[in-house]
N, C-alpha and C positions, 0 to 999 in steps of 0.2 A: 504495499500500499505505499501510493507516495501522496504528496500533498500537491502536486498538481496534476494528478488523476482528474479528469471531469465527472467521473463515475460518483465520488461520493467527497464528501468533504473531509478534512483533517480532521482527526480528533481533538477536543479539547484537552482531557487528559488521560493520558493512559495508565490505567491501572494494573498493578502489579499481580500478573497471572489471572486477570478477568479481561483485559482487551479496552478498545475505545470507550469512553464515557462520554456523551455528544451535549453539549450544554449550549443553550440558546434558545430563540425564540421560533425560528424554522424549522422546516422537515429537513432534515440529513438525509442523504443518500447512503448506505451501508454497503459495504466491502460483500461481493456476491458468495464469499469464502463463508459456509453454513457454518463452519468448525470455529470461528473467531465469535466472542462472547458482544453482546449488542446491547448496551446499555444506553438508554436516553434522558437527560434531566433537562426539564424546562422550568426556568424561573417564570414566575407570573410578573409580566412585564408588559403584556399588550391590553390595553385599552380600548373597548368597541364603543364607538358614540353609534347611536342608533336613532333613527325617525322611523315613525311606522303610522300607517293609516289606522284609525281606531277600529277597534273591534279586531286587529289582527291576530292568528292564532298562533300559538308557542310554534305548531310544526313549520310554519312558514318563516316565523323568524329563525328556527332552528338551522333549514334548508339554505335561506338566504346567507346568516353565517359562515354556513360548511360550504358552500359554493365560494364566497370570497375569499375564505382562508385556502382553499384548495386553490385557485385560479393563481395566488399570489405565495403558495409553499409555505404557509403558517403554519405551526402546530396548535389546534386548538387547548392544549394543554397549557399553552403558554396565557391564556387569557386572563387577565386580574380579575374583570369586572366589566358592568356595561353603565354607562352614562349617558343621559338623554335629559331633554326637554320638563322641569315640572311638572307640567300638565298630563305627562304619561308616567306619574306616580303610581297610579290605580289601572294601568294597563296590565289586563289580566295574562295576554300573553307573553309579555315581557316579563311581569314577576314570577308567572310558571317557569318560563325559561330560567331564570338567575336560581330561583328555589331548587329545579333539577340539576341544575349545574352546580350548586353550590357557591354562586358569584353575588358578589354585591351590587345593588342597583343605585347610583347616583343621580340627583336629580338637579339642575339647576335652572334659575328663574331666566327669563328672557333676556332681563337685563344683564344677569351675569354672562349671557353667551354671547352679547350683540357687540361688542368691542374686540372677541378675538379675530385676529387676522387668520382668513381661512382662503384658499385658493378657489373654491366655488360656492360662492356666495349666491344665494337665490333671492330675487325681488318676490317672487310668488310664497315664498317661504315667510321673508320680512314681513308681507301684509299681513297673510294670516296668522303667524305666530308672534311677531315682532322682534323678529332677530333673524338675519339672513343666513343663518345657518344652526342647524341642529345637530347632526350627525358629527363633521367635520371640528365644529366648535365643542362639542360635550366632550368628544375623543382629546380634542387637544386641552382641555379644562382640568385632564387626569394626565395625561402622557405629554412627554417633553417634544416628541418629533411625529409628524403624522406620517406614517410609513403608508399608509391607503386612502387617497380620497376618496369621497363619498362614490359608493357603487349602489345604484338601484337594482334592487333583486325584487321579481316576482311583482311587479309595479305597485308595492304595496311597502317594503321593506328598505331601508336606506342605511348602509354601513359602511363607517368610517373607523380606522384601526391607528391606535397612537401607540407610540414606544415609550415606556418611562422609564427614567433614570434609574430607580431602584424597584427593586420588586415590590410586590403588595404584599402585605403580610397580617392584612383585616385589620 
């Protein structure tokens, strides 16, 4: 195994007698050699900013998140939590998703999100919600760097992903 190989990432740590331990928030590709041990560890570093149409079911939210994470080669195990607009605090699909996954749901007022600089502000969202961004701004309230700008899935869920400087520990 060499670090230059495009088949898999370099191990972060080589555990004596165990093999490579992979750390990070992306999905590494392991060596195809089945005799090598494969251990993967993810810090809870990714925050999801979520916007959704009222009444969106948990299954739709789950599929939307999975689609974005697959597209961008991110690990679901690295999710620290969900952030959104405060009027979504009672959104049953979001609540059910967070409960099932053991994730915190952080909410922010439109005023708290309004002044966050985002790459894709929306005049429609601004007119309806009082802030030009929900998903990107909420993700950036919790994380430091926007990894994935807003992605609209199933015409009802908007997902943005940010990377936090420190692991979320609750």
